Biopython code that builds the backbone (N, CA, C, O; Angstrom):
import numpy as np
from Bio.PDB.StructureBuilder import StructureBuilder

atoms = [
    (1, "MET", "N", (-23.550, -28.540, 29.265)),
    (1, "MET", "CA", (-22.619, -29.241, 28.410)),
    (1, "MET", "C", (-23.444, -30.735, 28.057)),
    (1, "MET", "O", (-24.150, -31.180, 28.962)),
    (2, "THR", "N", (-23.349, -31.630, 26.555)),
    (2, "THR", "CA", (-23.614, -32.329, 26.501)),
    (2, "THR", "C", (-22.898, -33.464, 25.472)),
    (2, "THR", "O", (-22.871, -33.250, 24.260)),
    (3, "LYS", "N", (-22.446, -34.425, 25.936)),
    (3, "LYS", "CA", (-21.375, -35.246, 25.083)),
    (3, "LYS", "C", (-22.059, -36.915, 24.670)),
    (3, "LYS", "O", (-22.302, -37.849, 25.435)),
    (4, "ALA", "N", (-22.223, -36.823, 23.259)),
    (4, "ALA", "CA", (-23.186, -37.502, 22.574)),
    (4, "ALA", "C", (-22.185, -38.035, 21.376)),
    (4, "ALA", "O", (-21.251, -37.505, 20.774)),
    (5, "ALA", "N", (-22.974, -39.654, 21.294)),
    (5, "ALA", "CA", (-22.019, -40.511, 20.396)),
    (5, "ALA", "C", (-22.964, -41.274, 19.374)),
    (5, "ALA", "O", (-23.318, -42.448, 19.490)),
    (6, "VAL", "N", (-23.398, -40.175, 18.088)),
    (6, "VAL", "CA", (-24.741, -40.750, 17.819)),
    (6, "VAL", "C", (-23.787, -42.123, 16.972)),
    (6, "VAL", "O", (-22.655, -41.922, 16.533)),
    (7, "VAL", "N", (-24.457, -43.404, 16.873)),
    (7, "VAL", "CA", (-23.994, -44.573, 15.940)),
    (7, "VAL", "C", (-25.147, -45.367, 14.808)),
    (7, "VAL", "O", (-26.056, -46.179, 14.974)),
    (8, "ILE", "N", (-24.772, -44.907, 14.024)),
    (8, "ILE", "CA", (-25.546, -45.535, 12.870)),
    (8, "ILE", "C", (-24.689, -46.561, 12.453)),
    (8, "ILE", "O", (-23.612, -46.564, 11.856)),
    (9, "LEU", "N", (-25.712, -47.776, 13.092)),
    (9, "LEU", "CA", (-25.876, -49.264, 12.983)),
    (9, "LEU", "C", (-26.615, -49.604, 11.102)),
    (9, "LEU", "O", (-26.078, -50.208, 10.174)),
    (10, "ALA", "N", (-27.821, -48.998, 11.160)),
    (10, "ALA", "CA", (-28.669, -49.067, 9.953)),
    (10, "ALA", "C", (-28.133, -48.994, 8.481)),
    (10, "ALA", "O", (-27.651, -47.926, 8.105)),
    (11, "GLY", "N", (-28.202, -50.348, 7.397)),
    (11, "GLY", "CA", (-27.834, -50.082, 6.419)),
    (11, "GLY", "C", (-28.675, -49.481, 5.571)),
    (11, "GLY", "O", (-29.592, -48.803, 6.034)),
    (12, "THR", "N", (-28.476, -49.652, 3.925)),
    (12, "THR", "CA", (-28.726, -48.603, 2.983)),
    (12, "THR", "C", (-30.342, -49.625, 2.668)),
    (12, "THR", "O", (-31.352, -49.116, 2.184)),
    (13, "GLU", "N", (-30.261, -50.681, 2.961)),
    (13, "GLU", "CA", (-31.710, -51.270, 2.252)),
    (13, "GLU", "C", (-33.085, -50.525, 3.422)),
    (13, "GLU", "O", (-33.087, -50.287, 4.630)),
    (14, "GLY", "N", (-33.938, -50.383, 2.524)),
    (14, "GLY", "CA", (-35.111, -50.149, 2.952)),
    (14, "GLY", "C", (-35.866, -48.770, 3.024)),
    (14, "GLY", "O", (-35.136, -47.846, 2.666)),
    (15, "HIS", "N", (-37.031, -48.418, 3.363)),
    (15, "HIS", "CA", (-37.591, -47.366, 3.774)),
    (15, "HIS", "C", (-37.440, -46.866, 5.283)),
    (15, "HIS", "O", (-37.450, -45.735, 5.770)),
    (16, "ALA", "N", (-37.321, -47.935, 5.748)),
    (16, "ALA", "CA", (-37.381, -47.792, 7.414)),
    (16, "ALA", "C", (-35.745, -47.176, 7.752)),
    (16, "ALA", "O", (-35.613, -46.287, 8.594)),
    (17, "ASN", "N", (-34.731, -47.654, 7.129)),
    (17, "ASN", "CA", (-33.479, -47.473, 7.428)),
    (17, "ASN", "C", (-32.971, -46.131, 6.855)),
    (17, "ASN", "O", (-32.037, -45.467, 7.305)),
    (18, "LEU", "N", (-33.932, -45.776, 5.528)),
    (18, "LEU", "CA", (-34.210, -43.986, 5.023)),
    (18, "LEU", "C", (-34.196, -43.310, 5.929)),
    (18, "LEU", "O", (-33.442, -42.376, 6.204)),
    (19, "GLY", "N", (-35.303, -43.872, 6.634)),
    (19, "GLY", "CA", (-35.815, -42.788, 8.062)),
    (19, "GLY", "C", (-34.728, -42.924, 9.398)),
    (19, "GLY", "O", (-34.599, -42.068, 10.273)),
    (20, "ARG", "N", (-34.143, -43.952, 9.333)),
    (20, "ARG", "CA", (-32.726, -43.996, 10.468)),
    (20, "ARG", "C", (-31.454, -43.010, 10.258)),
    (20, "ARG", "O", (-30.854, -42.465, 11.184)),
    (21, "ILE", "N", (-31.159, -42.880, 8.933)),
    (21, "ILE", "CA", (-30.279, -42.408, 8.553)),
    (21, "ILE", "C", (-30.420, -41.192, 8.672)),
    (21, "ILE", "O", (-29.400, -40.590, 9.010)),
    (22, "VAL", "N", (-31.790, -40.297, 8.436)),
    (22, "VAL", "CA", (-32.303, -38.776, 8.275)),
    (22, "VAL", "C", (-32.330, -38.518, 9.705)),
    (22, "VAL", "O", (-32.090, -37.334, 9.943)),
    (23, "ASN", "N", (-32.600, -39.421, 11.015)),
    (23, "ASN", "CA", (-33.045, -39.499, 11.960)),
    (23, "ASN", "C", (-31.630, -38.969, 12.640)),
    (23, "ASN", "O", (-31.431, -37.939, 13.284)),
    (24, "ALA", "N", (-30.741, -40.002, 12.283)),
    (24, "ALA", "CA", (-29.875, -39.919, 12.957)),
    (24, "ALA", "C", (-28.667, -38.635, 12.721)),
    (24, "ALA", "O", (-27.959, -38.143, 13.600)),
    (25, "LEU", "N", (-28.694, -38.239, 11.069)),
    (25, "LEU", "CA", (-28.086, -37.282, 10.820)),
    (25, "LEU", "C", (-28.618, -35.730, 11.323)),
    (25, "LEU", "O", (-27.874, -34.800, 11.634)),
    (26, "GLU", "N", (-29.796, -35.719, 11.316)),
    (26, "GLU", "CA", (-30.814, -34.567, 12.323)),
    (26, "GLU", "C", (-30.198, -34.442, 13.971)),
    (26, "GLU", "O", (-29.670, -33.545, 14.628)),
    (27, "THR", "N", (-30.520, -35.620, 14.173)),
    (27, "THR", "CA", (-30.434, -35.335, 15.859)),
    (27, "THR", "C", (-27.864, -35.191, 16.113)),
    (27, "THR", "O", (-27.152, -34.715, 16.997)),
    (28, "ALA", "N", (-27.611, -35.792, 14.991)),
    (28, "ALA", "CA", (-25.900, -35.085, 14.623)),
    (28, "ALA", "C", (-25.882, -33.732, 14.666)),
    (28, "ALA", "O", (-25.328, -33.091, 15.559)),
    (29, "LYS", "N", (-26.412, -33.308, 13.826)),
    (29, "LYS", "CA", (-26.603, -32.079, 13.824)),
    (29, "LYS", "C", (-26.868, -31.102, 14.747)),
    (29, "LYS", "O", (-26.244, -30.067, 14.979)),
    (30, "GLU", "N", (-28.277, -31.727, 15.454)),
    (30, "GLU", "CA", (-28.325, -30.699, 16.535)),
    (30, "GLU", "C", (-27.329, -30.769, 17.653)),
    (30, "GLU", "O", (-27.330, -29.828, 18.446)),
    (31, "PHE", "N", (-26.479, -31.752, 17.828)),
    (31, "PHE", "CA", (-25.237, -31.707, 18.504)),
    (31, "PHE", "C", (-24.471, -30.834, 18.790)),
    (31, "PHE", "O", (-24.045, -30.211, 19.762)),
    (32, "ALA", "N", (-24.324, -30.961, 17.100)),
    (32, "ALA", "CA", (-23.097, -30.439, 16.397)),
    (32, "ALA", "C", (-23.053, -28.436, 16.402)),
    (32, "ALA", "O", (-22.188, -27.567, 16.510)),
    (33, "GLU", "N", (-24.548, -28.503, 16.213)),
    (33, "GLU", "CA", (-25.111, -26.633, 16.477)),
    (33, "GLU", "C", (-25.127, -26.038, 17.341)),
    (33, "GLU", "O", (-25.085, -24.808, 17.308)),
    (34, "THR", "N", (-25.206, -26.878, 18.604)),
    (34, "THR", "CA", (-25.104, -26.772, 20.152)),
    (34, "THR", "C", (-23.750, -26.341, 20.746)),
    (34, "THR", "O", (-22.886, -27.217, 20.794)),
    (35, "ASP", "N", (-23.425, -25.042, 21.231)),
    (35, "ASP", "CA", (-22.447, -24.445, 21.813)),
    (35, "ASP", "C", (-22.441, -25.461, 23.038)),
    (35, "ASP", "O", (-23.312, -25.530, 23.904)),
    (36, "GLY", "N", (-21.162, -26.320, 22.932)),
    (36, "GLY", "CA", (-20.576, -27.033, 24.047)),
    (36, "GLY", "C", (-20.830, -27.838, 24.221)),
    (36, "GLY", "O", (-20.735, -28.263, 25.372)),
    (37, "ASP", "N", (-21.395, -28.713, 23.074)),
    (37, "ASP", "CA", (-21.728, -30.233, 23.015)),
    (37, "ASP", "C", (-20.630, -30.557, 22.395)),
    (37, "ASP", "O", (-19.903, -29.702, 21.890)),
    (38, "GLU", "N", (-20.358, -31.924, 22.356)),
    (38, "GLU", "CA", (-19.534, -32.648, 21.962)),
    (38, "GLU", "C", (-20.094, -33.945, 21.056)),
    (38, "GLU", "O", (-20.874, -34.755, 21.558)),
    (39, "LEU", "N", (-19.645, -34.057, 19.746)),
    (39, "LEU", "CA", (-20.497, -35.049, 19.261)),
    (39, "LEU", "C", (-19.346, -36.036, 18.358)),
    (39, "LEU", "O", (-18.492, -35.598, 17.587)),
    (40, "GLU", "N", (-19.574, -37.316, 18.664)),
    (40, "GLU", "CA", (-19.085, -38.371, 17.837)),
    (40, "GLU", "C", (-20.178, -38.811, 16.751)),
    (40, "GLU", "O", (-21.253, -39.065, 17.295)),
    (41, "LEU", "N", (-20.189, -38.987, 15.192)),
    (41, "LEU", "CA", (-20.666, -39.587, 14.560)),
    (41, "LEU", "C", (-19.744, -41.278, 14.253)),
    (41, "LEU", "O", (-18.572, -41.628, 14.112)),
    (42, "ILE", "N", (-20.306, -41.552, 14.260)),
    (42, "ILE", "CA", (-19.725, -43.436, 14.061)),
    (42, "ILE", "C", (-20.789, -43.894, 12.989)),
    (42, "ILE", "O", (-22.005, -43.939, 13.173)),
    (43, "PHE", "N", (-20.281, -44.144, 12.124)),
    (43, "PHE", "CA", (-21.097, -45.570, 11.277)),
    (43, "PHE", "C", (-20.210, -46.438, 11.376)),
    (43, "PHE", "O", (-19.010, -46.251, 11.172)),
    (44, "ASP", "N", (-20.881, -47.743, 11.788)),
    (44, "ASP", "CA", (-20.723, -49.018, 12.345)),
    (44, "ASP", "C", (-21.480, -49.896, 11.685)),
    (44, "ASP", "O", (-22.606, -49.671, 11.240)),
    (45, "GLY", "N", (-20.845, -50.948, 11.610)),
    (45, "GLY", "CA", (-21.756, -52.249, 10.861)),
    (45, "GLY", "C", (-22.741, -51.887, 9.431)),
    (45, "GLY", "O", (-22.457, -50.973, 8.658)),
    (46, "ALA", "N", (-23.510, -52.471, 9.327)),
    (46, "ALA", "CA", (-23.959, -51.827, 8.054)),
    (46, "ALA", "C", (-24.191, -50.830, 7.744)),
    (46, "ALA", "O", (-24.358, -50.581, 6.550)),
    (47, "GLY", "N", (-24.299, -49.788, 8.797)),
    (47, "GLY", "CA", (-24.092, -48.209, 8.604)),
    (47, "GLY", "C", (-23.176, -47.674, 7.591)),
    (47, "GLY", "O", (-23.324, -46.670, 6.895)),
    (48, "THR", "N", (-22.018, -48.671, 7.630)),
    (48, "THR", "CA", (-20.691, -47.604, 6.879)),
    (48, "THR", "C", (-21.276, -47.677, 5.284)),
    (48, "THR", "O", (-20.797, -46.852, 4.506)),
    (49, "GLN", "N", (-22.169, -48.516, 4.828)),
    (49, "GLN", "CA", (-22.866, -48.315, 3.233)),
    (49, "GLN", "C", (-23.586, -47.098, 3.749)),
    (49, "GLN", "O", (-24.719, -47.475, 3.450)),
    (50, "TRP", "N", (-23.678, -46.511, 4.023)),
    (50, "TRP", "CA", (-24.064, -45.015, 3.751)),
    (50, "TRP", "C", (-23.045, -44.158, 3.315)),
    (50, "TRP", "O", (-23.436, -43.209, 2.635)),
    (51, "ILE", "N", (-21.709, -44.251, 3.549)),
    (51, "ILE", "CA", (-21.053, -42.747, 3.162)),
    (51, "ILE", "C", (-20.615, -42.862, 1.647)),
    (51, "ILE", "O", (-19.917, -41.927, 1.253)),
    (52, "PRO", "N", (-20.886, -43.771, 0.812)),
    (52, "PRO", "CA", (-20.667, -43.576, -0.398)),
    (52, "PRO", "C", (-21.987, -42.870, -0.922)),
    (52, "PRO", "O", (-21.885, -41.786, -1.496)),
    (53, "GLU", "N", (-22.706, -43.216, -0.812)),
    (53, "GLU", "CA", (-24.159, -42.583, -0.816)),
    (53, "GLU", "C", (-24.503, -41.204, -0.040)),
    (53, "GLU", "O", (-25.444, -40.538, -0.472)),
    (54, "LEU", "N", (-23.833, -40.781, 1.007)),
    (54, "LEU", "CA", (-23.848, -39.610, 1.868)),
    (54, "LEU", "C", (-22.764, -38.611, 0.645)),
    (54, "LEU", "O", (-22.851, -37.436, 0.289)),
    (55, "GLU", "N", (-22.330, -39.101, 0.476)),
    (55, "GLU", "CA", (-21.045, -37.861, -0.451)),
    (55, "GLU", "C", (-21.166, -38.069, -1.717)),
    (55, "GLU", "O", (-20.130, -37.974, -2.376)),
    (56, "ASP", "N", (-22.619, -38.456, -2.529)),
    (56, "ASP", "CA", (-22.824, -38.458, -3.647)),
    (56, "ASP", "C", (-23.296, -37.028, -3.441)),
    (56, "ASP", "O", (-23.984, -36.929, -2.425)),
    (57, "PRO", "N", (-23.110, -35.769, -4.180)),
    (57, "PRO", "CA", (-24.066, -34.280, -4.002)),
    (57, "PRO", "C", (-25.673, -34.370, -4.564)),
    (57, "PRO", "O", (-26.525, -33.495, -4.404)),
    (58, "ASP", "N", (-25.866, -35.788, -5.331)),
    (58, "ASP", "CA", (-27.120, -35.908, -5.791)),
    (58, "ASP", "C", (-27.910, -36.777, -4.264)),
    (58, "ASP", "O", (-29.118, -37.008, -4.209)),
    (59, "SER", "N", (-27.185, -37.048, -3.448)),
    (59, "SER", "CA", (-28.232, -37.595, -2.298)),
    (59, "SER", "C", (-29.109, -36.415, -1.949)),
    (59, "SER", "O", (-28.900, -35.214, -2.120)),
    (60, "ASP", "N", (-30.032, -36.978, -1.472)),
    (60, "ASP", "CA", (-30.990, -36.011, -0.740)),
    (60, "ASP", "C", (-30.701, -35.658, 0.565)),
    (60, "ASP", "O", (-31.360, -34.793, 1.141)),
    (61, "GLN", "N", (-29.544, -36.392, 1.225)),
    (61, "GLN", "CA", (-29.128, -35.815, 2.739)),
    (61, "GLN", "C", (-27.895, -35.872, 2.596)),
    (61, "GLN", "O", (-27.188, -36.137, 3.569)),
    (62, "HIS", "N", (-27.356, -35.638, 1.359)),
    (62, "HIS", "CA", (-26.415, -35.021, 1.063)),
    (62, "HIS", "C", (-25.650, -33.867, 2.262)),
    (62, "HIS", "O", (-24.804, -34.042, 3.140)),
    (63, "GLU", "N", (-26.521, -32.487, 1.729)),
    (63, "GLU", "CA", (-26.532, -31.574, 2.145)),
    (63, "GLU", "C", (-26.114, -31.283, 3.637)),
    (63, "GLU", "O", (-25.306, -30.499, 4.134)),
    (64, "LEU", "N", (-27.261, -32.527, 4.326)),
    (64, "LEU", "CA", (-27.364, -32.842, 6.363)),
    (64, "LEU", "C", (-25.804, -33.484, 6.342)),
    (64, "LEU", "O", (-25.060, -32.892, 7.123)),
    (65, "TYR", "N", (-25.404, -34.179, 5.870)),
    (65, "TYR", "CA", (-24.450, -34.965, 6.002)),
    (65, "TYR", "C", (-23.069, -34.503, 6.078)),
    (65, "TYR", "O", (-22.183, -35.041, 6.742)),
    (66, "GLN", "N", (-22.914, -33.124, 5.108)),
    (66, "GLN", "CA", (-21.998, -32.039, 5.178)),
    (66, "GLN", "C", (-21.567, -31.548, 6.056)),
    (66, "GLN", "O", (-20.457, -31.175, 6.437)),
    (67, "ALA", "N", (-23.372, -31.565, 6.677)),
    (67, "ALA", "CA", (-23.177, -30.699, 7.979)),
    (67, "ALA", "C", (-22.455, -31.521, 9.209)),
    (67, "ALA", "O", (-22.191, -30.984, 10.285)),
    (68, "VAL", "N", (-22.234, -32.600, 8.969)),
    (68, "VAL", "CA", (-22.149, -33.297, 10.424)),
    (68, "VAL", "C", (-20.540, -33.784, 10.562)),
    (68, "VAL", "O", (-19.945, -33.854, 11.637)),
    (69, "LYS", "N", (-19.818, -34.188, 8.908)),
    (69, "LYS", "CA", (-19.102, -34.484, 8.430)),
    (69, "LYS", "C", (-17.803, -34.656, 9.133)),
    (69, "LYS", "O", (-17.393, -35.808, 9.272)),
    (70, "ASP", "N", (-17.026, -33.560, 9.645)),
    (70, "ASP", "CA", (-16.410, -33.267, 10.423)),
    (70, "ASP", "C", (-16.525, -34.057, 11.853)),
    (70, "ASP", "O", (-15.659, -34.139, 12.724)),
    (71, "ASP", "N", (-17.588, -34.507, 11.846)),
    (71, "ASP", "CA", (-17.454, -34.834, 12.913)),
    (71, "ASP", "C", (-17.780, -36.508, 13.070)),
    (71, "ASP", "O", (-18.103, -37.076, 14.113)),
    (72, "ALA", "N", (-17.617, -37.059, 11.872)),
    (72, "ALA", "CA", (-18.063, -38.581, 11.626)),
    (72, "ALA", "C", (-16.645, -39.341, 11.675)),
    (72, "ALA", "O", (-15.641, -38.744, 11.285)),
    (73, "SER", "N", (-16.568, -40.675, 12.162)),
    (73, "SER", "CA", (-15.547, -41.664, 11.641)),
    (73, "SER", "C", (-16.741, -43.033, 11.097)),
    (73, "SER", "O", (-17.937, -42.893, 10.844)),
    (74, "ALA", "N", (-16.017, -44.154, 11.051)),
    (74, "ALA", "CA", (-16.068, -45.355, 10.509)),
    (74, "ALA", "C", (-15.202, -46.271, 11.053)),
    (74, "ALA", "O", (-13.978, -46.196, 11.159)),
    (75, "CYS", "N", (-16.139, -47.357, 11.471)),
    (75, "CYS", "CA", (-15.650, -48.573, 11.762)),
    (75, "CYS", "C", (-14.682, -49.288, 10.730)),
    (75, "CYS", "O", (-15.089, -49.726, 9.653)),
    (76, "ASP", "N", (-13.525, -49.357, 11.102)),
    (76, "ASP", "CA", (-12.228, -49.726, 10.263)),
    (76, "ASP", "C", (-13.034, -51.430, 9.440)),
    (76, "ASP", "O", (-13.755, -51.599, 8.456)),
    (77, "TYR", "N", (-12.528, -52.228, 10.301)),
    (77, "TYR", "CA", (-13.715, -53.460, 9.998)),
    (77, "TYR", "C", (-14.634, -53.468, 9.127)),
    (77, "TYR", "O", (-14.415, -53.934, 8.009)),
    (78, "CYS", "N", (-15.842, -52.951, 9.475)),
    (78, "CYS", "CA", (-16.556, -53.380, 9.288)),
    (78, "CYS", "C", (-16.790, -52.557, 7.614)),
    (78, "CYS", "O", (-17.571, -53.119, 6.846)),
    (79, "SER", "N", (-16.172, -51.412, 7.195)),
    (79, "SER", "CA", (-15.899, -50.881, 6.196)),
    (79, "SER", "C", (-15.229, -51.615, 5.273)),
    (79, "SER", "O", (-15.426, -51.095, 4.174)),
    (80, "GLY", "N", (-14.501, -52.613, 5.179)),
    (80, "GLY", "CA", (-14.185, -53.708, 4.875)),
    (80, "GLY", "C", (-15.257, -54.846, 4.351)),
    (80, "GLY", "O", (-15.459, -55.109, 3.165)),
    (81, "ALA", "N", (-15.729, -55.300, 5.178)),
    (81, "ALA", "CA", (-17.285, -56.244, 5.478)),
    (81, "ALA", "C", (-18.104, -55.734, 4.531)),
    (81, "ALA", "O", (-18.636, -56.408, 3.648)),
    (82, "PHE", "N", (-18.221, -54.609, 4.677)),
    (82, "PHE", "CA", (-19.503, -54.166, 3.980)),
    (82, "PHE", "C", (-18.868, -53.712, 2.632)),
    (82, "PHE", "O", (-19.608, -53.054, 1.900)),
    (83, "GLY", "N", (-17.604, -53.967, 2.199)),
    (83, "GLY", "CA", (-17.396, -53.764, 0.662)),
    (83, "GLY", "C", (-17.267, -51.767, 0.707)),
    (83, "GLY", "O", (-17.665, -51.135, -0.272)),
    (84, "VAL", "N", (-16.819, -51.205, 1.651)),
    (84, "VAL", "CA", (-17.066, -49.929, 0.962)),
    (84, "VAL", "C", (-15.615, -49.417, 1.495)),
    (84, "VAL", "O", (-15.442, -48.271, 1.911)),
    (85, "ASP", "N", (-14.591, -50.407, 1.432)),
    (85, "ASP", "CA", (-13.459, -49.767, 1.694)),
    (85, "ASP", "C", (-12.813, -48.317, 1.348)),
    (85, "ASP", "O", (-12.314, -47.456, 2.072)),
    (86, "ASP", "N", (-13.066, -48.412, -0.319)),
    (86, "ASP", "CA", (-12.514, -47.329, -1.478)),
    (86, "ASP", "C", (-13.466, -46.053, -0.607)),
    (86, "ASP", "O", (-12.949, -45.023, -0.177)),
    (87, "ALA", "N", (-14.756, -46.355, -0.492)),
    (87, "ALA", "CA", (-15.711, -44.952, -0.254)),
    (87, "ALA", "C", (-15.159, -44.337, 0.710)),
    (87, "ALA", "O", (-14.902, -43.160, 0.459)),
    (88, "VAL", "N", (-14.884, -44.701, 1.719)),
    (88, "VAL", "CA", (-14.462, -44.347, 3.187)),
    (88, "VAL", "C", (-13.041, -43.532, 2.886)),
    (88, "VAL", "O", (-12.973, -42.343, 3.197)),
    (89, "ASN", "N", (-12.043, -44.131, 2.343)),
    (89, "ASN", "CA", (-11.231, -43.552, 2.090)),
    (89, "ASN", "C", (-11.284, -42.293, 1.091)),
    (89, "ASN", "O", (-11.145, -41.100, 1.361)),
    (90, "ASP", "N", (-11.449, -42.722, 0.245)),
    (90, "ASP", "CA", (-12.109, -41.240, -0.348)),
    (90, "ASP", "C", (-12.926, -40.149, -0.001)),
    (90, "ASP", "O", (-13.144, -39.108, -0.620)),
    (91, "SER", "N", (-13.418, -40.619, 1.275)),
    (91, "SER", "CA", (-14.112, -39.610, 2.091)),
    (91, "SER", "C", (-13.804, -39.151, 2.684)),
    (91, "SER", "O", (-14.527, -38.254, 3.118)),
    (92, "GLY", "N", (-12.226, -39.362, 3.352)),
    (92, "GLY", "CA", (-11.856, -38.894, 4.418)),
    (92, "GLY", "C", (-12.285, -39.017, 5.765)),
    (92, "GLY", "O", (-11.735, -38.383, 6.664)),
    (93, "VAL", "N", (-12.938, -39.551, 5.900)),
    (93, "VAL", "CA", (-13.580, -40.057, 7.164)),
    (93, "VAL", "C", (-12.631, -40.653, 7.974)),
    (93, "VAL", "O", (-11.882, -41.398, 7.344)),
    (94, "VAL", "N", (-12.351, -40.554, 9.486)),
    (94, "VAL", "CA", (-12.095, -41.345, 9.765)),
    (94, "VAL", "C", (-11.886, -42.601, 10.073)),
    (94, "VAL", "O", (-13.071, -42.933, 10.026)),
    (95, "ARG", "N", (-11.403, -43.455, 10.319)),
    (95, "ARG", "CA", (-11.491, -44.726, 10.472)),
    (95, "ARG", "C", (-11.231, -45.312, 11.869)),
    (95, "ARG", "O", (-10.079, -45.013, 12.183)),
    (96, "LEU", "N", (-11.637, -45.793, 12.519)),
    (96, "LEU", "CA", (-11.570, -46.528, 14.235)),
    (96, "LEU", "C", (-11.533, -48.147, 13.978)),
    (96, "LEU", "O", (-11.999, -48.942, 13.162)),
    (97, "ASP", "N", (-10.747, -48.173, 15.092)),
    (97, "ASP", "CA", (-9.988, -49.638, 15.036)),
    (97, "ASP", "C", (-9.926, -49.860, 16.656)),
    (97, "ASP", "O", (-9.590, -50.906, 17.211)),
    (98, "ASP", "N", (-10.275, -48.794, 17.209)),
    (98, "ASP", "CA", (-9.899, -49.314, 18.932)),
    (98, "ASP", "C", (-9.913, -50.806, 19.217)),
    (98, "ASP", "O", (-8.917, -51.283, 19.759)),
    (99, "HIS", "N", (-10.930, -51.587, 18.911)),
    (99, "HIS", "CA", (-11.494, -52.595, 20.191)),
    (99, "HIS", "C", (-11.397, -53.687, 18.710)),
    (99, "HIS", "O", (-12.343, -53.830, 17.935)),
    (100, "ASP", "N", (-10.036, -54.378, 18.559)),
    (100, "ASP", "CA", (-9.915, -55.397, 17.390)),
    (100, "ASP", "C", (-10.976, -55.112, 16.237)),
    (100, "ASP", "O", (-12.072, -55.587, 15.939)),
    (101, "GLY", "N", (-10.142, -54.113, 15.725)),
    (101, "GLY", "CA", (-10.759, -53.506, 14.364)),
    (101, "GLY", "C", (-11.745, -52.423, 13.880)),
    (101, "GLY", "O", (-11.927, -51.749, 12.866)),
    (102, "HIS", "N", (-12.559, -52.668, 15.697)),
    (102, "HIS", "CA", (-13.803, -51.854, 15.632)),
    (102, "HIS", "C", (-13.809, -50.882, 16.631)),
    (102, "HIS", "O", (-13.005, -50.963, 17.560)),
    (103, "PRO", "N", (-14.838, -49.720, 16.534)),
    (103, "PRO", "CA", (-14.515, -48.481, 17.720)),
    (103, "PRO", "C", (-15.244, -48.955, 18.753)),
    (103, "PRO", "O", (-16.283, -49.595, 18.595)),
    (104, "SER", "N", (-14.618, -48.600, 20.136)),
    (104, "SER", "CA", (-14.726, -48.808, 21.292)),
    (104, "SER", "C", (-15.791, -47.829, 21.814)),
    (104, "SER", "O", (-15.710, -46.603, 21.885)),
    (105, "ILE", "N", (-16.848, -48.668, 22.178)),
    (105, "ILE", "CA", (-18.250, -48.087, 22.805)),
    (105, "ILE", "C", (-17.828, -47.708, 24.079)),
    (105, "ILE", "O", (-18.010, -46.575, 24.524)),
    (106, "ARG", "N", (-17.120, -48.857, 24.849)),
    (106, "ARG", "CA", (-16.544, -48.610, 25.918)),
    (106, "ARG", "C", (-15.909, -47.540, 26.164)),
    (106, "ARG", "O", (-16.221, -46.823, 27.115)),
    (107, "SER", "N", (-15.059, -47.303, 25.464)),
    (107, "SER", "CA", (-13.995, -45.922, 25.835)),
    (107, "SER", "C", (-15.221, -44.707, 25.595)),
    (107, "SER", "O", (-15.392, -43.948, 26.549)),
    (108, "LEU", "N", (-15.833, -44.556, 24.710)),
    (108, "LEU", "CA", (-16.904, -43.540, 24.865)),
    (108, "LEU", "C", (-17.727, -43.417, 25.984)),
    (108, "LEU", "O", (-17.795, -42.358, 26.607)),
    (109, "VAL", "N", (-18.375, -44.440, 26.299)),
    (109, "VAL", "CA", (-18.776, -44.309, 27.750)),
    (109, "VAL", "C", (-17.855, -44.044, 29.341)),
    (109, "VAL", "O", (-18.222, -43.564, 30.413)),
    (110, "ASP", "N", (-16.986, -44.414, 29.034)),
    (110, "ASP", "CA", (-15.883, -44.183, 30.098)),
    (110, "ASP", "C", (-15.697, -42.441, 30.171)),
    (110, "ASP", "O", (-15.709, -41.722, 31.170)),
    (111, "ASP", "N", (-15.512, -42.038, 28.611)),
    (111, "ASP", "CA", (-15.249, -40.662, 28.838)),
    (111, "ASP", "C", (-16.714, -39.433, 28.704)),
    (111, "ASP", "O", (-16.870, -38.249, 28.406)),
    (112, "GLY", "N", (-17.483, -40.504, 29.096)),
    (112, "GLY", "CA", (-19.118, -39.549, 29.329)),
    (112, "GLY", "C", (-19.783, -39.327, 28.158)),
    (112, "GLY", "O", (-20.551, -38.393, 27.926)),
    (113, "TYR", "N", (-19.463, -40.216, 27.428)),
    (113, "TYR", "CA", (-20.455, -40.053, 26.008)),
    (113, "TYR", "C", (-21.924, -40.654, 26.550)),
    (113, "TYR", "O", (-22.053, -41.581, 27.348)),
    (114, "GLU", "N", (-22.867, -39.982, 25.991)),
    (114, "GLU", "CA", (-24.382, -40.720, 25.823)),
    (114, "GLU", "C", (-24.508, -41.305, 25.026)),
    (114, "GLU", "O", (-24.731, -40.551, 24.078)),
    (115, "VAL", "N", (-24.523, -42.705, 24.587)),
    (115, "VAL", "CA", (-24.679, -43.809, 23.200)),
    (115, "VAL", "C", (-25.695, -43.679, 22.566)),
    (115, "VAL", "O", (-26.523, -44.150, 23.345)),
    (116, "ILE", "N", (-26.391, -43.278, 21.428)),
    (116, "ILE", "CA", (-27.695, -43.056, 20.930)),
    (116, "ILE", "C", (-27.496, -43.757, 19.872)),
    (116, "ILE", "O", (-26.746, -43.067, 19.181)),
    (117, "THR", "N", (-27.752, -44.859, 19.253)),
    (117, "THR", "CA", (-28.002, -46.002, 18.233)),
    (117, "THR", "C", (-28.762, -45.767, 17.182)),
    (117, "THR", "O", (-29.871, -45.773, 17.716)),
    (118, "PHE", "N", (-28.929, -45.582, 16.165)),
    (118, "PHE", "CA", (-29.834, -45.719, 14.896)),
    (118, "PHE", "C", (-29.640, -47.059, 13.797)),
    (118, "PHE", "O", (-30.361, -47.152, 12.803)),
]
sb = StructureBuilder()
sb.init_structure("model")
sb.init_model(0)
sb.init_chain("A")
sb.init_seg("    ")
for serial, (resi, resn, name, xyz) in enumerate(atoms, 1):
    if name == "N":
        sb.init_residue(resn, " ", resi, " ")
    sb.init_atom(name, np.array(xyz, "f"), 0.0, 1.0, " ", f" {name:<3s}", serial, name[0])
structure = sb.get_structure()
């Protein structure tokens, strides 16, 4: 059994960040599909900008995102800072504010999660 926290920090600008989101979602999907594994998928920082794009059914990554959406959450503070509050609320993705408005990476480590960032 593996406990993995996939943290998406990459924003939506540029080809390299498109590669990061695809790799992050594929990694998350692999953990989600493996019996006994536990997955936390966290959109943090500029990564919160991906939520409205991934929610769009016309997005090339929409289907992949849908496969792991139930395990997804977003930084509460960053959702506001990057102007995607409404999209995050509309998506139903859980907002995390464990540590001064941000997700607590320390709590994930304490809970035995391997933290993987993209």
